[in-house]
C-alpha positions in Angstrom: 0.1 -0.1 0.2 1.6 3.5 -0.9 1.4 5.6 1.2 -0.5 8.7 0.6 -1.2 12.4 2.5 -4.7 11.2 2.6 -3.8 8.3 5.2 -1.5 10.0 6.7 -4.4 12.9 7.5 -6.5 10.0 8.6 -4.1 8.7 11.1 -3.4 12.1 12.3 -7.2 12.7 13.2 -7.3 9.2 14.3 -4.6 9.9 17.0 -5.9 13.5 17.8 -9.1 12.8 18.1 -10.0 16.3 16.3 -10.9 16.9 12.6 -7.5 18.6 10.9 -9.6 19.5 7.3 -12.0 21.4 9.4 -12.1 25.8 9.5 -11.4 25.6 13.3 -8.5 27.0 14.2 -7.9 25.6 18.2 -5.0 24.8 19.1 -6.0 20.7 18.4 -6.8 21.6 15.4 -4.3 23.5 14.7 -1.0 21.3 16.4 -2.7 18.8 14.6 -2.1 20.1 11.2 1.4 20.8 11.8 2.3 17.1 12.2 -0.1 16.4 9.5 2.2 18.8 7.5 5.2 17.6 8.6 4.7 13.7 8.0 3.9 14.9 4.7 7.2 16.7 4.1 8.8 13.1 5.5 6.7 10.8 4.4 5.5 11.2 0.6 7.9 14.3 -0.6 4.2 15.9 -2.1 3.9 19.7 -3.1 2.6 21.2 -0.6 -0.3 22.6 -2.5 -0.3 18.2 -2.2 -0.2 18.4 1.3 -2.8 21.0 1.7 -5.5 20.6 -1.1 -6.3 17.3 1.5 -6.8 19.2 4.5 -8.6 22.5 2.8 -5.4 24.8 3.2 -2.9 26.7 0.7 0.5 26.4 0.1 0.8 29.4 1.8 0.0 27.7 5.3 2.2 25.1 4.7 4.6 26.4 4.6 3.6 28.7 7.8 2.7 25.0 9.9 6.8 23.7 8.5 7.8 26.8 10.2 5.6 26.8 13.4 7.3 23.2 13.9 10.5 24.4 15.1 9.5 27.3 17.2 9.2 24.7 20.5 8.0 28.2 22.5 4.8 29.3 20.2 3.5 25.3 20.2 3.4 22.9 23.4 5.8 19.9 23.4 2.3 17.7 21.6 4.8 18.4 18.7 7.4 17.3 18.9 7.6 13.6 17.6 10.5 12.2 20.3 
């Protein structure tokens, strides 16, 4: 089975129990989107446009989520993959 952005989005939704496809800016949903964007970048190697399309976001949002990954003071420790 080939790993796709849809599969990653579904798993993030399952694990975080937050629908990252909703038009919502609560911390839990935004952190879920950040995790989704990071995993897609590392595992699927898709363009930012394709990654964003799955969750209803533009490529510039995906760039922002990628930048947020490194801003540890701004977001909680739930973003850590380690």
